[in-house]
MARDOBA-879570 format. One record per residue (C-alpha): residue number from 1; residue in three letters; x, y, z. Coordinates in Angstrom, 1 decimal, padded with zeros to 4 digits. Layout:
% MARDOBA-879570
     k     r     east    north       up
   NUM   ala        X        Y        Z
...
***
This chain:
% MARDOBA-879570
     k     r     east    north       up
     1   unk    009.6   -018.5    055.3
     2   unk    006.0   -017.6    056.0
     3   unk    003.9   -015.5    053.7
     4   unk    001.4   -012.9    054.8
     5   unk   -001.8   -014.1    056.3
     6   unk   -000.3   -017.4    057.5
     7   unk    000.4   -019.1    054.2
     8   unk    003.5   -021.2    054.2
     9   unk    005.5   -020.9    051.1
    10   unk    005.9   -023.9    048.9
    11   unk    003.7   -026.2    051.0
    12   unk    000.6   -025.5    048.8
    13   unk    001.0   -025.8    045.1
    14   unk   -001.4   -024.8    042.3
    15   unk   -001.7   -027.3    039.5
    16   unk   -003.2   -026.0    036.3
    17   unk   -004.2   -028.7    033.9
    18   unk   -004.2   -027.8    030.3
    19   unk   -004.9   -029.1    026.8
    20   unk   -004.2   -026.4    024.3
    21   unk   -005.0   -028.5    021.3
    22   unk   -007.8   -030.9    022.1
    23   unk   -007.9   -032.4    018.6
    24   unk   -011.0   -034.6    018.2
    25   unk   -011.7   -035.3    021.8
    26   unk   -015.5   -035.8    022.2
    27   unk   -017.8   -033.3    023.9
    28   unk   -015.5   -030.2    023.5
    29   unk   -017.0   -027.1    021.9
    30   unk   -014.2   -024.7    022.7
    31   unk   -011.8   -026.4    020.4
    32   unk   -009.6   -023.7    018.7
    33   unk   -006.0   -024.0    020.0
    34   unk   -005.3   -020.2    019.7
    35   unk   -008.5   -019.4    021.7
    36   unk   -007.7   -021.9    024.3
    37   unk   -004.1   -020.7    024.6
    38   unk   -005.4   -017.2    025.2
    39   unk   -007.8   -018.6    027.9
    40   unk   -004.8   -020.1    029.7
    41   unk   -002.8   -016.9    029.4
    42   unk   -005.7   -014.8    030.8
    43   unk   -006.1   -017.1    033.7
    44   unk   -002.4   -017.2    034.5
    45   unk   -002.2   -013.4    034.5
    46   unk   -004.7   -013.5    037.3
    47   unk   -003.1   -016.4    039.1
    48   unk    000.3   -014.7    039.4
    49   unk   -001.4   -011.8    041.2
    50   unk   -002.7   -014.0    044.0
    51   unk   -000.9   -015.3    047.1
    52   unk   -000.2   -018.7    045.6
    53   unk    003.5   -019.3    045.9
    54   unk    004.0   -022.2    043.4
    55   unk    002.3   -022.8    040.1
    56   unk    002.7   -025.9    037.9
    57   unk    001.2   -025.6    034.4
    58   unk    000.9   -029.1    032.9
    59   unk   -000.1   -029.5    029.2
    60   unk   -000.9   -032.8    027.5
    61   unk   -001.2   -032.0    023.8
    62   unk    002.6   -031.3    023.4
    63   unk    001.7   -027.7    022.2
    64   unk    004.8   -025.5    022.5
    65   unk    003.4   -022.3    023.9
    66   unk    006.2   -019.8    024.1
    67   unk    003.8   -017.2    025.4
    68   unk    002.9   -019.2    028.5
    69   unk    006.5   -020.3    029.1
    70   unk    007.6   -016.7    029.0
    71   unk    004.8   -015.6    031.3
    72   unk    005.9   -018.2    033.8
    73   unk    009.6   -017.5    033.4
    74   unk    008.9   -013.8    034.0
    75   unk    007.9   -014.4    037.6
    76   unk    010.7   -013.6    040.0
    77   unk    008.9   -014.4    043.3
    78   unk    006.8   -017.4    042.4
    79   unk    008.1   -020.9    041.8
    80   unk    006.8   -022.0    038.4
    81   unk    007.0   -025.1    036.1
    82   unk    005.8   -025.7    032.6
    83   unk    005.4   -029.4    032.0
    84   unk    004.5   -030.5    028.4
    85   unk    004.1   -034.0    027.1
    86   unk    002.1   -036.0    024.5
    87   unk   -000.7   -037.4    026.6
    88   unk   -003.3   -037.6    023.8
    89   unk   -002.6   -041.2    022.6
    90   unk   -005.7   -042.7    024.3
    91   unk   -009.0   -043.4    022.4
    92   unk   -010.7   -040.0    021.9
    93   unk   -014.1   -041.3    022.8
    94   unk   -012.9   -041.7    026.4
    95   unk   -013.1   -037.9    026.7
    96   unk   -011.4   -035.0    028.3
    97   unk   -011.8   -036.4    031.9
    98   unk   -009.7   -039.4    031.0
    99   unk   -007.0   -037.0    029.6
   100   unk   -007.2   -034.7    032.6
   101   unk   -006.4   -037.6    035.0
   102   unk   -003.4   -038.4    032.8
   103   unk   -002.3   -034.8    033.3
   104   unk   -002.7   -034.9    037.0
   105   unk   -000.7   -038.1    037.3
   106   unk    002.0   -036.9    035.0
   107   unk    002.4   -033.7    037.1
   108   unk    002.6   -035.7    040.3
   109   unk    005.3   -037.9    038.8
   110   unk    007.4   -035.2    037.2
   111   unk    007.0   -032.0    039.1
   112   unk    009.8   -031.0    041.4
   113   unk    007.6   -028.4    043.0
   114   unk    004.9   -030.9    043.9
   115   unk    007.5   -033.3    045.3
   116   unk    008.2   -030.7    048.0
   117   unk    004.5   -029.8    048.7
   118   unk    002.0   -030.9    051.3
   119   unk   -001.1   -030.0    049.3
   120   unk   -002.0   -029.6    045.7
   121   unk   -004.9   -027.4    044.5
   122   unk   -005.9   -028.7    041.1
   123   unk   -007.8   -026.2    038.9
   124   unk   -008.8   -026.5    035.3
   125   unk   -006.1   -024.3    033.7
   126   unk   -008.4   -022.0    031.7
   127   unk   -010.2   -021.0    034.9
   128   unk   -009.4   -018.5    037.6
   129   unk   -011.0   -019.0    041.0
   130   unk   -011.7   -015.6    042.4
   131   unk   -012.1   -016.7    046.0
   132   unk   -009.3   -019.2    046.1
   133   unk   -007.9   -017.6    049.3
   134   unk   -010.6   -019.3    051.4
   135   unk   -009.4   -022.7    050.1
   136   unk   -005.8   -021.8    050.8
   137   unk   -006.6   -020.6    054.3
   138   unk   -008.2   -023.9    055.3
   139   unk   -005.3   -026.0    053.9
   140   unk   -002.8   -023.8    055.8
   141   unk   -004.6   -024.3    059.1
   142   unk   -005.8   -027.9    058.9
   143   unk   -002.9   -030.3    058.1
   144   unk   -005.2   -033.3    058.6
   145   unk   -007.2   -032.7    055.5
   146   unk   -006.6   -035.4    052.9
   147   unk   -009.0   -034.4    050.2
   148   unk   -011.1   -031.2    049.8
   149   unk   -013.8   -031.4    047.1
   150   unk   -017.5   -030.7    046.7
   151   unk   -019.7   -033.9    046.6
   152   unk   -023.2   -033.8    045.1
   153   unk   -025.9   -036.0    043.7
   154   unk   -026.1   -038.2    046.8
   155   unk   -022.3   -038.4    047.0
   156   unk   -022.0   -039.9    043.5
   157   unk   -020.5   -036.8    041.8
   158   unk   -017.5   -034.5    042.7
   159   unk   -016.6   -031.2    041.2
   160   unk   -013.4   -031.7    039.3
   161   unk   -012.9   -028.1    038.2
   162   unk   -011.3   -027.3    041.5
   163   unk   -010.3   -029.6    044.3
   164   unk   -007.4   -030.0    046.7
   165   unk   -005.6   -033.1    047.9
   166   unk   -002.5   -034.6    049.4
   167   unk   -000.5   -036.1    046.5
   168   unk   -001.0   -039.7    047.7
   169   unk   -004.7   -039.4    047.1
   170   unk   -004.2   -039.5    043.4
   171   unk   -001.6   -042.2    043.5
   172   unk   -003.4   -044.4    046.0
   173   unk   -007.0   -043.8    045.1
   174   unk   -008.0   -041.8    042.1
   175   unk   -005.6   -043.3    039.6
   176   unk   -007.0   -046.8    040.4
   177   unk   -010.3   -045.9    038.9
   178   unk   -009.0   -044.4    035.7
   179   unk   -010.0   -047.2    033.5
   180   unk   -013.7   -046.6    034.4
   181   unk   -013.7   -043.2    032.8
   182   unk   -015.5   -043.1    029.5
   183   unk   -017.3   -039.9    028.6
   184   unk   -019.0   -041.5    025.6
   185   unk   -020.7   -043.9    028.0
   186   unk   -021.6   -041.2    030.6
   187   unk   -018.9   -042.2    033.1
   188   unk   -017.2   -038.9    033.7
   189   unk   -014.2   -038.0    035.8
   190   unk   -016.6   -036.4    038.3
   191   unk   -018.1   -039.8    039.1
   192   unk   -014.8   -041.5    039.5
   193   unk   -013.5   -038.7    041.7
   194   unk   -016.4   -039.1    044.0
   195   unk   -015.9   -042.9    044.2
   196   unk   -012.2   -042.4    045.0
   197   unk   -013.1   -039.8    047.8
   198   unk   -015.5   -042.2    049.4
   199   unk   -012.9   -045.0    049.3
   200   unk   -010.4   -042.7    051.0
   201   unk   -012.9   -041.8    053.6
   202   unk   -013.7   -045.4    054.3
   203   unk   -009.9   -045.9    054.9
   204   unk   -010.0   -043.2    057.6
   205   unk   -008.8   -040.2    055.6
   206   unk   -010.3   -036.8    056.3
   207   unk   -012.4   -035.3    053.6
   208   unk   -014.0   -031.8    053.7
   209   unk   -016.0   -029.9    051.2
   210   unk   -014.8   -026.6    049.6
   211   unk   -015.3   -023.9    052.3
   212   unk   -017.1   -021.7    049.8
   213   unk   -018.9   -021.8    046.4
   214   unk   -016.1   -021.2    043.9
   215   unk   -016.4   -018.0    041.8
   216   unk   -015.1   -019.2    038.4
   217   unk   -013.9   -016.8    035.7
   218   unk   -013.5   -018.4    032.3
   219   unk   -015.3   -020.3    029.5
   220   unk   -016.6   -023.8    029.8
   221   unk   -014.8   -026.1    027.4
   222   unk   -017.8   -028.4    027.0
   223   unk   -020.4   -025.7    026.1
   224   unk   -018.1   -022.8    025.0
   225   unk   -020.2   -020.5    027.3
   226   unk   -018.6   -018.2    029.9
   227   unk   -019.3   -018.7    033.6
   228   unk   -021.5   -015.8    034.7
   229   unk   -022.0   -015.2    038.4
   230   unk   -023.8   -012.1    039.6
   231   unk   -023.5   -011.1    043.3
   232   unk   -027.1   -012.1    044.0
   233   unk   -026.8   -015.4    042.2
   234   unk   -023.5   -016.2    044.0
   235   unk   -025.0   -015.3    047.4
   236   unk   -027.9   -017.6    046.8
   237   unk   -025.6   -020.4    045.8
   238   unk   -023.3   -019.7    048.7
   239   unk   -026.2   -020.0    051.1
   240   unk   -027.1   -023.4    049.7
   241   unk   -023.5   -024.4    049.7
   242   unk   -023.1   -023.6    053.4
   243   unk   -026.4   -025.3    054.3
   244   unk   -025.2   -028.5    052.6
   245   unk   -021.9   -028.3    054.4
   246   unk   -023.6   -027.8    057.7
   247   unk   -026.0   -030.8    057.2
   248   unk   -023.1   -033.0    056.2
   249   unk   -021.1   -032.0    059.3
   250   unk   -024.1   -033.0    061.5
   251   unk   -024.4   -036.5    060.0
***
C-alpha cells in the first residue's frame, strides 16, 4: 500500500530514543523524570499527526510510562511499539551518548517493525522535527542511500539528534565504535557517529547530508534550554546548510 505523496508504508520507521529517568548521568540539566515524560508526550502528539507510518519508542531507564503506552496504543492507523528495558547499568561518566547508542542497538535487535523496514529515522525522543517530510521524501526516492546525516567540523562531528540509516549501518559500523564514547573525556556520540560514517563511505556505501536544516521543537537535555528558531534565523541557517551541501557534492 502506498501512502499519499509517494511514501511507502512500513518501509521507513521513526525511532524515538528515550531516557525518562536519567538518574545521575553526567552533563544532563533537564533531569526531572516527570518533566522529561511530558516532553516525550508533547513530541509524540506531534509525531502521530505526520505522515510517518511506523513509530518505535524505545526507553532505557525501565520507566513504566502508562501515558506514553496509552498514547501509542490509541493509534489505529500507525504501527507503533513501546520498548522498555534497563539500559542504565553502564558507568554514568560515559554519558548520555553511550546510553543512546545502547538504545539504538536494542531497538534494532528487538523491534518487529524495524525488522520489516528499509530505513530508520532516528530522532531524540523529546524532539519533534517540523520539516521531517523533506527527509522522508529523499529516502522514499533514493533507495541507494545508506546513511543520511549532517557532518561538520571538518567531517569529525555528526549531528546525532536526527539521522537516517539502513539498519546494517548501526550493526556493521556504529556499534563497533561504542567503546570509544566517553562524555567525561570529551569523546561524544557525535564524534563516533562521524567516524562510523566515514568508514562506511570508504567501504563504498552512499552517504548524503540532511536535505534541509532541521527545525527542532523541544528542550535541550544538556542545557535545559528550548530550541528557538525564528523564520529569519532558519532561512539564514538553511542558506548555509545548502551551500555546504553544494560544496560537498562538487568535491
